[in-house]
Legacy VTK file of the C-alpha trace (Angstrom):
# vtk DataFile Version 3.0
C-alpha trace
ASCII
DATASET POLYDATA
POINTS 449 float
0.029 -0.380 0.172
2.646 2.200 0.856
3.864 1.911 -2.813
0.695 2.647 -4.402
0.649 5.719 -2.534
3.886 6.700 -3.362
2.647 6.378 -7.323
-0.929 8.489 -6.811
1.167 11.777 -4.506
3.573 11.160 -7.765
0.906 11.253 -9.967
-0.933 14.320 -8.252
2.006 16.851 -8.884
2.857 15.528 -12.316
-1.081 17.239 -13.025
-0.519 20.163 -10.802
0.431 22.601 -13.075
-1.931 20.402 -15.865
-5.180 21.113 -13.757
-3.950 25.206 -14.221
-4.718 24.899 -17.690
-7.376 21.745 -17.861
-11.153 21.396 -17.246
-12.747 19.442 -14.858
-13.909 17.265 -17.894
-10.612 16.379 -18.583
-8.196 15.673 -15.779
-11.467 13.729 -13.871
-11.557 11.035 -16.584
-7.837 10.951 -16.991
-7.156 10.884 -12.873
-9.912 8.198 -12.934
-8.496 6.114 -15.799
-4.723 6.628 -14.005
-6.558 4.911 -10.618
-7.874 1.855 -13.037
-4.260 1.339 -14.299
-2.846 1.189 -10.847
-5.471 -0.933 -9.658
-4.854 -3.462 -12.501
-0.661 -3.517 -12.086
-1.114 -3.619 -8.419
-3.731 -6.991 -9.006
-1.620 -8.823 -12.386
1.634 -8.045 -12.443
4.135 -10.540 -10.545
5.751 -9.154 -7.560
3.860 -5.956 -7.513
2.029 -5.858 -4.465
4.932 -7.091 -2.709
2.986 -11.177 -2.213
4.725 -13.735 -2.736
4.159 -18.504 -2.997
3.403 -19.563 0.061
6.603 -20.785 0.120
8.354 -17.709 -0.566
8.819 -18.397 -4.549
8.432 -15.450 -6.982
8.645 -17.009 -10.209
9.262 -20.565 -12.242
12.947 -19.959 -12.973
13.952 -19.728 -9.060
15.921 -21.936 -7.090
14.284 -23.820 -4.234
15.491 -23.859 -1.041
14.990 -27.139 0.495
14.814 -26.841 4.522
15.713 -30.061 6.194
14.457 -29.339 10.034
14.183 -31.868 12.869
10.621 -31.479 14.151
11.055 -34.296 16.332
11.477 -34.362 20.481
12.523 -36.559 22.980
9.471 -38.442 24.275
8.668 -41.246 26.664
7.446 -44.512 25.689
6.001 -46.943 28.273
4.332 -50.591 27.397
0.911 -51.914 29.544
-1.241 -55.156 29.764
-5.084 -54.123 30.273
-6.169 -55.469 34.017
-9.521 -56.812 34.617
-12.245 -53.631 35.154
-10.222 -51.615 33.286
-11.651 -49.974 30.089
-10.612 -46.574 27.071
-11.714 -44.311 30.412
-10.209 -45.613 33.334
-6.896 -45.066 31.364
-6.858 -42.198 29.834
-8.081 -40.412 32.560
-4.687 -42.437 34.403
-2.849 -40.670 31.488
-4.106 -37.084 32.631
-6.852 -37.131 29.872
-10.178 -34.766 30.682
-13.391 -36.065 30.080
-14.041 -34.001 27.566
-11.322 -35.004 26.068
-12.255 -38.425 26.327
-15.545 -37.872 25.076
-13.469 -36.363 21.660
-12.012 -39.590 21.225
-14.628 -41.794 21.477
-16.080 -39.804 18.825
-12.963 -40.235 16.620
-13.120 -44.001 17.631
-16.631 -44.419 15.785
-16.496 -46.728 12.497
-12.616 -47.585 13.736
-12.932 -49.097 17.059
-15.518 -49.760 19.815
-14.527 -49.090 23.568
-16.348 -52.072 24.137
-13.951 -54.640 22.853
-10.978 -53.555 24.904
-10.299 -56.658 26.805
-7.952 -57.948 29.547
-4.345 -59.164 29.029
-4.129 -57.438 25.622
-0.819 -54.901 25.294
-1.209 -51.108 24.931
1.453 -48.676 24.486
1.600 -44.695 25.776
4.205 -42.339 24.349
4.507 -38.777 26.676
6.776 -35.838 26.020
9.061 -35.061 29.021
6.359 -33.476 30.642
4.301 -36.307 31.461
1.346 -35.336 28.946
0.184 -37.698 26.925
0.745 -37.562 23.359
-0.282 -41.406 22.412
-1.966 -44.365 23.078
-1.821 -47.583 21.255
-4.134 -50.430 21.782
-3.510 -53.216 19.894
-6.469 -55.115 18.870
-5.520 -58.562 17.858
-2.416 -59.852 15.913
-2.813 -57.855 13.087
-4.377 -54.307 14.374
-3.658 -51.644 16.235
-5.479 -48.557 17.587
-3.728 -45.532 17.781
-5.013 -42.246 19.457
-2.421 -39.538 18.758
-1.755 -35.675 18.837
1.389 -33.637 17.767
1.360 -31.732 20.933
-0.304 -31.234 24.531
-1.649 -28.013 22.597
-3.100 -30.332 19.615
-6.651 -32.279 19.842
-6.591 -35.867 19.415
-6.997 -38.085 16.413
-7.843 -41.829 16.179
-6.315 -43.571 13.511
-6.642 -47.769 12.639
-3.793 -49.238 11.565
-3.304 -53.012 10.133
-0.272 -54.759 10.543
2.045 -56.399 8.010
1.911 -59.722 7.450
4.636 -62.341 7.008
6.124 -62.534 3.714
6.894 -66.489 1.589
7.916 -67.141 -0.924
6.471 -70.580 -3.307
6.069 -71.646 -6.429
3.102 -72.229 -9.024
3.229 -74.554 -12.088
0.883 -75.706 -13.773
-0.884 -76.676 -17.067
-3.848 -75.241 -19.118
-6.408 -77.184 -19.377
-9.843 -75.022 -20.371
-8.070 -71.679 -19.632
-5.448 -69.313 -17.537
-7.790 -68.408 -15.330
-10.168 -71.967 -14.494
-6.547 -73.499 -13.572
-5.396 -70.761 -11.305
-8.784 -70.561 -9.518
-8.706 -74.279 -9.124
-5.492 -73.963 -7.147
-6.919 -71.309 -5.046
-4.661 -68.790 -6.556
-7.039 -66.321 -8.950
-5.296 -63.860 -7.526
-1.963 -64.328 -9.958
-3.449 -63.181 -12.893
-3.894 -59.629 -12.942
-0.567 -59.740 -12.456
0.451 -62.237 -15.108
-0.803 -60.210 -17.337
0.663 -56.676 -16.606
3.881 -58.202 -17.194
2.866 -60.168 -20.108
0.011 -58.965 -21.724
2.392 -56.530 -24.417
3.628 -60.029 -25.494
0.682 -62.039 -24.992
-3.144 -61.649 -25.520
-4.579 -63.107 -22.683
-8.086 -64.245 -24.603
-6.746 -65.698 -27.709
-2.898 -66.524 -27.453
-3.220 -69.427 -24.763
-4.682 -72.575 -25.671
-5.530 -75.885 -23.337
-1.923 -77.795 -22.815
0.116 -74.175 -22.478
2.474 -74.632 -19.245
3.104 -71.969 -16.990
5.206 -70.996 -13.493
5.387 -68.520 -11.222
7.200 -67.544 -8.494
5.385 -64.936 -5.655
5.438 -63.810 -2.784
2.351 -64.709 -0.200
0.900 -63.041 2.768
0.663 -65.052 5.762
-0.420 -63.844 9.624
1.119 -67.114 11.471
-0.285 -69.993 10.032
-3.200 -68.251 7.792
-2.787 -67.495 4.239
-4.457 -63.943 3.245
-3.496 -63.577 0.052
-0.740 -63.478 -3.046
0.991 -60.688 -3.280
4.053 -59.575 -5.501
5.199 -62.162 -8.862
8.955 -62.358 -8.272
9.184 -64.388 -11.813
6.704 -66.007 -14.711
7.246 -68.118 -17.086
4.493 -68.674 -19.723
5.201 -71.397 -22.772
2.554 -71.309 -25.911
3.369 -73.814 -28.486
6.903 -74.247 -27.322
7.920 -70.171 -27.279
8.697 -69.176 -23.773
8.194 -65.584 -22.486
9.051 -64.899 -19.453
9.491 -61.901 -16.387
11.946 -61.466 -13.666
12.146 -58.902 -10.835
15.100 -57.325 -10.540
16.297 -54.206 -8.231
19.254 -52.384 -9.872
22.449 -50.435 -8.700
20.334 -47.193 -7.833
17.383 -49.529 -5.747
14.824 -49.269 -8.820
12.531 -52.265 -9.108
11.462 -53.090 -12.889
10.827 -56.599 -14.689
12.917 -57.853 -17.427
12.951 -60.468 -19.795
16.083 -62.659 -19.740
17.932 -59.933 -22.517
17.787 -57.471 -19.474
14.672 -55.869 -21.389
11.992 -54.360 -19.498
8.359 -55.787 -19.803
6.787 -52.911 -18.298
6.378 -49.182 -18.177
7.124 -47.701 -15.100
5.349 -44.328 -13.357
7.898 -41.985 -11.535
5.540 -40.401 -9.727
2.467 -41.896 -8.208
-1.021 -39.717 -7.314
-1.044 -38.668 -3.567
-4.409 -38.731 -2.708
-8.061 -39.315 -3.984
-8.838 -36.128 -5.232
-12.596 -34.505 -6.623
-10.992 -31.918 -8.955
-7.530 -29.965 -9.554
-8.613 -26.388 -7.921
-5.274 -24.622 -9.023
-2.755 -25.440 -11.582
0.974 -25.029 -11.723
2.387 -21.703 -12.871
1.625 -18.046 -12.509
-2.445 -17.864 -10.880
-4.337 -14.971 -8.822
-4.259 -16.308 -5.032
-8.319 -16.755 -4.312
-7.348 -14.638 -0.761
-5.219 -12.266 -1.609
-6.582 -11.643 -5.122
-2.788 -10.866 -6.307
-1.448 -12.770 -9.503
1.893 -14.409 -8.479
3.613 -17.868 -9.084
1.961 -21.505 -8.113
4.907 -24.032 -7.494
2.667 -26.871 -7.287
-1.122 -28.142 -7.611
-4.256 -27.778 -5.757
-5.918 -31.341 -5.287
-9.735 -30.461 -3.667
-10.821 -33.744 -1.333
-12.083 -33.636 1.380
-10.479 -32.866 4.826
-9.271 -36.353 6.458
-8.458 -37.609 2.788
-4.928 -39.940 3.221
-2.158 -38.234 1.703
0.483 -40.874 0.228
4.372 -40.650 -0.458
4.195 -40.034 -4.238
7.106 -42.413 -4.595
10.293 -44.164 -2.226
12.041 -41.605 -0.230
13.098 -40.116 3.412
10.955 -37.522 5.748
13.600 -34.625 5.932
10.497 -32.062 7.446
7.480 -32.011 8.811
5.848 -29.288 10.846
4.136 -25.904 10.847
5.427 -23.386 7.370
3.589 -20.488 7.761
1.633 -20.166 4.615
2.192 -23.632 3.354
0.424 -24.639 7.158
1.213 -28.122 8.223
3.623 -29.668 5.373
5.725 -32.221 4.856
9.005 -32.444 2.687
10.200 -36.187 0.936
13.705 -36.476 -0.626
13.567 -39.145 -3.476
16.678 -40.615 -5.191
18.442 -38.305 -8.151
17.335 -34.982 -6.402
13.802 -34.812 -6.365
12.075 -33.851 -3.729
7.939 -33.795 -3.026
5.816 -31.716 -0.810
2.688 -32.312 0.954
0.903 -28.285 1.359
-1.786 -27.586 3.982
-2.198 -31.100 5.905
-4.843 -31.335 8.858
-2.512 -33.599 10.805
0.192 -36.038 10.301
0.176 -40.043 10.200
1.457 -41.588 13.492
4.511 -43.140 11.615
5.748 -39.973 9.995
8.672 -38.873 12.155
11.473 -36.710 10.944
14.604 -39.116 9.229
11.483 -42.028 8.542
11.956 -43.760 5.234
8.721 -44.448 3.642
7.455 -46.410 0.521
5.644 -45.069 -2.682
2.176 -45.258 -1.579
2.650 -45.308 2.079
0.119 -42.576 4.413
1.939 -40.489 5.582
-0.607 -36.993 6.818
-4.057 -36.171 5.591
-5.409 -33.704 3.677
-6.493 -30.362 5.567
-6.736 -26.629 5.354
-3.761 -25.120 7.796
-2.061 -21.997 6.670
-2.801 -19.738 3.812
-6.302 -21.649 2.579
-10.228 -21.328 1.488
-10.755 -24.729 1.903
-9.517 -28.203 2.059
-7.025 -29.728 -0.549
-3.792 -30.137 -0.913
-1.064 -28.289 -2.232
1.072 -31.216 -3.956
4.896 -29.992 -5.340
7.808 -32.128 -7.352
10.606 -30.353 -7.006
13.956 -31.517 -9.391
17.689 -29.775 -8.421
15.821 -27.123 -6.768
13.463 -25.912 -9.658
9.697 -27.237 -9.769
8.179 -28.958 -12.107
4.779 -28.973 -12.989
3.291 -32.136 -10.938
0.386 -32.779 -13.359
3.032 -33.300 -16.121
5.250 -35.660 -13.788
2.317 -37.817 -12.281
1.998 -38.867 -16.246
5.573 -39.795 -17.178
6.493 -43.181 -17.281
9.554 -44.739 -19.018
11.028 -48.318 -19.648
14.379 -49.338 -18.553
16.751 -51.597 -19.514
19.249 -53.658 -17.366
22.971 -51.474 -18.187
25.887 -53.570 -19.181
27.593 -52.869 -15.951
25.230 -54.205 -13.795
24.531 -57.749 -16.848
26.747 -60.136 -14.718
24.642 -59.198 -11.199
21.312 -59.569 -13.199
21.848 -62.597 -15.187
22.840 -64.137 -11.683
19.676 -62.921 -10.565
17.866 -64.618 -13.420
19.535 -67.664 -12.663
18.646 -67.858 -8.752
14.702 -67.207 -9.325
15.058 -70.037 -11.890
16.521 -71.952 -9.210
13.323 -71.476 -7.094
10.817 -72.539 -9.848
13.009 -75.472 -9.549
12.950 -75.797 -6.177
10.186 -78.638 -5.941
9.873 -78.050 -1.522
8.182 -75.161 -2.311
5.684 -75.702 -4.841
2.392 -74.772 -2.998
-0.851 -77.048 -3.195
-2.220 -78.075 -6.878
1.518 -78.374 -7.908
3.101 -80.518 -5.317
3.635 -80.123 -1.634
2.740 -77.283 0.257
5.380 -74.802 1.796
4.441 -74.118 6.058
8.153 -72.189 5.890
9.369 -68.408 5.534
11.726 -68.691 2.965
12.849 -65.296 2.395
LINES 1 450
449 0 1 2 3 4 5 6 7 8 9 10 11 12 13 14 15 16 17 18 19 20 21 22 23 24 25 26 27 28 29 30 31 32 33 34 35 36 37 38 39 40 41 42 43 44 45 46 47 48 49 50 51 52 53 54 55 56 57 58 59 60 61 62 63 64 65 66 67 68 69 70 71 72 73 74 75 76 77 78 79 80 81 82 83 84 85 86 87 88 89 90 91 92 93 94 95 96 97 98 99 100 101 102 103 104 105 106 107 108 109 110 111 112 113 114 115 116 117 118 119 120 121 122 123 124 125 126 127 128 129 130 131 132 133 134 135 136 137 138 139 140 141 142 143 144 145 146 147 148 149 150 151 152 153 154 155 156 157 158 159 160 161 162 163 164 165 166 167 168 169 170 171 172 173 174 175 176 177 178 179 180 181 182 183 184 185 186 187 188 189 190 191 192 193 194 195 196 197 198 199 200 201 202 203 204 205 206 207 208 209 210 211 212 213 214 215 216 217 218 219 220 221 222 223 224 225 226 227 228 229 230 231 232 233 234 235 236 237 238 239 240 241 242 243 244 245 246 247 248 249 250 251 252 253 254 255 256 257 258 259 260 261 262 263 264 265 266 267 268 269 270 271 272 273 274 275 276 277 278 279 280 281 282 283 284 285 286 287 288 289 290 291 292 293 294 295 296 297 298 299 300 301 302 303 304 305 306 307 308 309 310 311 312 313 314 315 316 317 318 319 320 321 322 323 324 325 326 327 328 329 330 331 332 333 334 335 336 337 338 339 340 341 342 343 344 345 346 347 348 349 350 351 352 353 354 355 356 357 358 359 360 361 362 363 364 365 366 367 368 369 370 371 372 373 374 375 376 377 378 379 380 381 382 383 384 385 386 387 388 389 390 391 392 393 394 395 396 397 398 399 400 401 402 403 404 405 406 407 408 409 410 411 412 413 414 415 416 417 418 419 420 421 422 423 424 425 426 427 428 429 430 431 432 433 434 435 436 437 438 439 440 441 442 443 444 445 446 447 448
């Protein structure tokens, strides 16, 4: 505003001699037109108003400064067992939580956990700050489910979260001959869940509706999820071979020296196109694009370093790619923010979050698709949305363009010996009769990896 007042004074001084020689019919419209021009300059010219992006960015060519600030403070964690007669209420009251807070927690738990399900002998865990204030209560409901009630600090409200534990993974093999069709053959062995993965890896070379006649053979090495002695589901395929009329089509999983996983044929050529970045959340629409825009609050034109994805408050936000948490905390107009670092000089940022996932801590490693936070409207925001950003070597990239990009790989010459050794190992496991699942040999019950 100071700049605007100074400009008006200068214009008035310049017009003083003109006013003496002109009539009001001339200078009043002239002055009005000048003020309109100043207004449009103030709102449309980047940087004229002095307002910049939530993270201080003024233009697409500006180098981005990536903050890396540990936000976690030391806490005390204790393990307990539910005693006879205890309830959620009595446990939380003993931890210093007020009746009003417990009521709010009960509302949060609806649809996730019934307080009546609390059972004597079950384990629970508490986490407190150094002042003894409860930050987290985690109840181990069963061998696969943990209920978390947590907050970031004593000043924040509690939020409830239901965590499903990871299952144990076993490597097994399946082989067989197609009698009617491949789907029927897999279903007869209780492994129909393998079909989508096989299609994904081989459909570029095999038409699964027409090219697999009776008499075709297949071999699949894959992982299964087990919870103790209970089979849960078929998991990731490690190797697949499909033989049609004497020709074998294959795909083998291999991780290169950069830590990138992919599937290749025996000659080291990729059999899939890979998305580097995955969508960070389920969203209704893109409410603001990447680039210059008029800010929805300040009504000024400025550079926007991300895309705004409109979604309801509480929508899970997921890591767009595997990486490491290097920033978690409030960041001015960006509100609650998370920054992840990724291989190759890439960073991703997630702004305006309502809260963070329990396991999202500074320095934590995350996989692509892991929940790291939840959509909100903190900071400079007019409604619930995720401001999602991708940065490469300090420069903002258009996230929507990056989400559409795919690539195919080949095994580089320097790694070919390692790749061939891995393929030989996978083939040896395919030949191992001791890990064949029911329907093609003896079932294994022992973890092999």
